[in-house]
C-alpha positions in Angstrom: 173.4 245.1 85.9 169.7 246.1 85.7 169.3 244.0 82.4 170.8 241.0 84.1 168.6 241.4 87.2 165.6 241.5 84.9 166.5 238.5 83.2 167.1 236.5 86.3 163.7 237.5 87.6 162.1 236.4 84.5 163.7 233.1 84.8 162.7 232.6 88.3 159.1 233.4 87.5 159.1 231.0 84.7 160.4 228.2 86.9 157.8 229.1 89.6 155.0 229.0 87.0 156.3 225.6 85.6 156.4 224.3 89.1 152.8 225.4 89.9 151.6 223.8 86.7 153.3 220.5 87.4 151.9 220.5 91.0 148.3 221.2 89.6 148.7 218.5 86.9 150.0 216.0 89.4 147.0 216.8 91.7 144.6 216.3 88.9 146.2 212.8 88.3 146.0 212.0 91.8 142.4 212.8 92.0 141.7 210.7 88.8 143.8 207.9 90.2 141.8 208.1 93.3 138.5 208.2 91.5 139.6 205.1 89.4 140.6 203.3 92.6 137.0 204.0 93.9 135.5 202.8 90.7 137.5 199.7 90.8 136.6 199.0 94.4 132.8 199.5 93.5 133.2 197.1 90.6 134.9 194.5 92.7 132.2 195.0 95.4 129.4 194.7 92.7 131.2 191.7 91.4 131.3 190.1 94.9 127.7 190.9 95.5 126.8 189.4 92.1 128.8 186.3 92.8 127.0 186.1 96.2 123.7 186.6 94.6 124.5 184.0 92.0 125.7 181.6 94.7 122.5 182.0 96.6 120.4 181.5 93.5 122.3 178.3 92.9 121.7 177.1 96.4 118.0 177.9 96.2 117.9 176.2 92.9 119.7 173.0 94.3 117.4 172.9 97.4 114.3 172.2 95.3 113.0 168.7 95.1 111.8 169.2 91.6 114.1 168.5 88.5 114.8 172.0 87.1 116.6 172.9 83.8 117.1 176.2 82.1 116.9 176.3 78.2 118.2 178.8 75.8 116.2 180.0 72.8 117.3 176.9 70.8 116.2 174.6 73.5 119.8 173.8 74.7 120.1 173.1 78.3 122.4 175.7 80.0 121.8 175.0 83.7 120.4 172.2 85.9 120.1 171.6 89.6 121.1 168.9 91.9 117.7 167.0 91.7 118.1 166.8 88.0 121.6 165.4 88.1 120.6 163.0 90.9 117.8 161.7 88.7 120.0 161.3 85.7 122.6 159.3 87.8 119.9 157.0 89.4 118.2 156.3 86.1 121.4 155.6 84.0 120.7 158.4 81.5 123.2 158.8 78.7 125.6 161.6 78.8 126.8 163.9 81.7 124.5 164.0 84.6 124.0 167.8 84.4 122.9 167.5 80.7 124.6 170.9 79.9 124.8 171.6 76.2 122.2 168.9 75.4 119.3 169.9 73.3 116.2 169.1 75.1 114.0 169.6 72.2 115.8 167.0 70.1 115.5 164.6 72.9 111.8 165.0 72.9 111.5 165.0 69.1 113.3 161.8 68.7 111.8 159.9 71.6 110.3 156.4 70.7 108.3 154.0 72.5 105.1 153.9 74.4 105.3 157.6 75.6 106.6 159.2 72.4 103.3 161.0 71.9 103.7 162.8 75.3 107.3 163.7 74.5 106.2 165.4 71.2 103.5 167.3 73.1 106.1 168.4 75.6 108.3 169.7 72.7 105.5 171.7 71.1 104.7 173.2 74.5 108.2 174.3 75.1 108.5 175.8 71.6 105.4 177.7 72.2 107.0 179.3 75.3 110.4 180.0 73.6 108.7 181.6 70.7 106.4 183.9 72.8 103.2 182.3 71.9 102.5 181.2 75.4 103.7 182.3 78.8 103.0 179.0 80.4 102.7 175.3 79.5 102.1 172.2 81.7 101.6 168.5 81.1 101.1 165.5 83.2 103.1 162.4 81.8 104.0 158.9 82.7 107.6 158.0 83.1 107.7 154.3 84.4 110.9 152.6 85.1 111.3 148.7 84.8 110.7 148.3 88.5 108.2 151.2 89.3 105.4 153.2 87.9 106.0 157.0 88.0 104.1 160.1 87.0 105.5 163.6 86.6 104.1 167.1 86.2 106.1 169.2 83.9 105.8 173.1 83.9 107.5 175.5 81.3 107.8 179.1 82.1 109.7 182.0 80.7 112.8 183.0 82.6 112.3 186.3 84.2 114.5 189.0 82.6 115.0 187.0 79.5 112.9 187.0 76.3 114.5 183.9 74.7 115.1 181.5 77.7 112.7 179.4 79.7 112.6 177.2 82.8 111.4 173.5 82.7 110.4 172.0 85.9 109.6 168.4 86.4 107.8 167.4 89.7 107.3 163.8 90.8 103.6 163.3 91.4 103.5 159.5 91.8 102.2 159.6 95.2 99.2 161.8 94.2 98.5 159.6 91.2 98.4 156.5 93.3 96.0 158.1 95.7 93.9 159.2 92.7 93.8 155.6 91.5 92.8 154.3 95.0 90.0 157.0 95.1 88.9 156.1 91.7 88.7 152.4 92.4 86.8 153.2 95.7 84.5 155.3 93.8 83.8 152.5 91.3 83.3 150.0 94.3 80.8 152.4 96.0 78.9 152.9 92.7 78.8 149.2 92.0 77.6 148.6 95.7 75.0 151.4 95.2 73.9 149.8 92.1 73.5 146.5 93.8 71.5 148.2 96.6 69.3 149.9 94.1 68.8 146.6 92.3 68.0 144.9 95.8 65.5 147.6 96.7 63.7 147.0 93.4 63.7 143.3 94.0 62.1 144.0 97.5 59.6 146.3 96.1 58.7 143.6 93.5 58.4 141.0 96.2 56.4 143.2 98.6 54.0 144.1 95.8 53.7 140.4 95.0 53.1 139.6 98.7 50.4 142.1 98.8 48.8 140.6 95.7 49.2 137.1 97.3 47.7 138.3 100.5 44.8 139.9 98.9 44.2 136.6 96.7 44.5 134.4 99.8 42.0 136.6 101.8 39.6 136.3 98.9 40.0 132.6 98.7 39.5 132.2 102.5 36.4 134.5 102.2 35.0 132.5 99.2 35.7 129.2 100.7 34.3 130.0 104.1 31.1 131.4 102.5 30.7 128.4 100.0 32.1 125.5 102.0 31.4 126.3 105.8 28.7 128.8 106.2 26.1 126.7 104.2 26.6 123.7 106.8 26.3 126.1 109.6 23.0 127.4 108.4 21.8 123.8 107.8 22.7 123.1 111.4 20.8 125.9 112.7 17.7 125.0 110.8 18.0 121.4 111.9 18.5 122.7 115.6 15.4 125.0 115.4 13.2 121.8 114.7 14.8 119.9 117.6 12.8 120.0 121.0 15.5 118.7 123.3 16.3 120.6 126.6 19.7 121.8 125.3 18.5 123.3 122.0 18.8 126.8 123.2 22.4 126.3 124.4 23.4 124.5 121.3 21.7 127.3 119.2 23.9 129.8 121.1 27.0 127.8 120.4 26.1 127.6 116.7 25.7 131.2 116.7 29.1 131.7 118.3 30.6 129.4 115.7 29.0 131.4 112.9 30.2 134.7 114.3 33.8 133.4 114.8 34.1 132.1 111.3 32.8 135.6 109.9 35.4 137.2 112.2 38.1 135.0 110.5 37.3 136.5 107.3 36.9 140.1 108.7 39.9 142.5 109.4 39.0 142.9 113.2 41.1 140.1 114.7 43.7 140.5 112.1 44.2 144.1 112.9 44.0 143.7 116.7 46.6 140.9 116.6 49.0 143.0 114.5 49.0 146.0 116.8 51.9 144.8 118.8 49.6 144.5 121.9 50.7 140.8 122.7 47.2 139.7 123.3 46.8 136.0 124.1 44.4 133.9 122.2 42.0 133.9 125.0 42.2 137.6 125.3 41.6 137.9 121.7 38.5 135.7 122.1 37.2 137.8 125.1 37.9 141.1 123.1 35.6 139.8 120.4 32.7 139.2 122.8 33.4 142.6 124.5 33.0 144.2 121.0 29.7 142.6 120.5 28.4 144.1 123.8 28.5 140.8 125.8 28.5 141.2 129.6 31.0 139.5 131.9 28.3 137.0 132.9 27.5 136.1 129.4 31.0 135.8 128.3 31.8 133.6 131.3 28.7 131.3 130.6 29.6 131.0 127.0 33.3 130.1 127.7 32.6 128.0 130.8 34.8 130.3 132.9 34.3 132.2 136.0 33.3 135.9 136.2 36.5 136.5 138.1 38.4 135.2 135.2 36.7 137.2 132.6 37.4 140.3 134.9 41.1 139.5 135.0 41.3 139.2 131.3 39.4 142.3 130.8 41.8 144.2 132.9 44.8 142.8 131.0 43.2 143.9 127.7 42.8 147.4 129.1 46.4 147.4 130.4 47.8 146.2 127.1 45.6 148.7 125.0 46.7 151.6 127.2 43.3 152.1 128.8 44.2 151.1 132.4 44.2 154.5 133.8 41.7 155.9 131.3 37.9 156.3 131.5 37.4 155.4 127.9 35.1 152.5 127.3 36.8 149.3 126.1 34.0 148.4 123.8 34.0 151.7 122.2 37.7 151.3 121.6 37.5 148.0 120.0 34.6 149.2 117.8 37.0 151.6 116.1 38.4 148.4 114.2 36.3 148.2 111.1 34.9 144.9 110.4 
């Protein structure tokens, strides 16, 4: 009996230990399954976040007005935005609108026609960026259609996070180029007008110089002719008058003296300067001003000009008013003597 009892107890313990081991193993599997589930959830969440981020990136890319393409290390297009596709459709470009899997470098290398040199320059710039020789490349180029002239600005930069891919951006700058053309034409027009004004000023200076020379020559001619053709006859008339015994000889002598003085004044700068001061003196006032400068009294001037003393006084007041001496104590004769003969 004891032996049987001991055997039964041993079997029961073995079953208990086996059960405990199974329960422990099952718990470990449950924990691992739970961890695996959490990992799967995290991966799914990360995948969703990645998809959302990628979706936002595509939305941003498609919102740009510039034509954008992403090239791989061989120059093959792997992504483009809506602006690129729209341009391709509106311009009838060959192939699919998104240009995916098309080698952009080959297109530039095989370009022909008027703008082929710019295409080769663009290809060289892209290769420099892809090969790491440059981080950035830019180019202004023409891309005219049959109906419209167009200019674009191309920028090539490395794709952030990638050593073998780059981004190519084409921005339409036609409006800026047209403004640039207008400004250049305006500048040329202003330069031309400035040159014409300079030429006109030069011509005016030449004319003014010639005028001064002509004026000097004219003054010399008047002076010479007056001295040679007029004054000799006045002198002769004075000699003849001095030998005359008529009653009016003294008065006639005075008139001859006046004629002589007036002729000399014509060739002197006095009346010329006085008449060019902008004083608006009348011929009679100029005549009386000459007498005042010579020191003649109102009575002497009136007698010589056959005018009343009151008339001479009237003209004298006008001369003082026009010369700015009406409220001044300055002497009129002293003022007129400032004009050199």
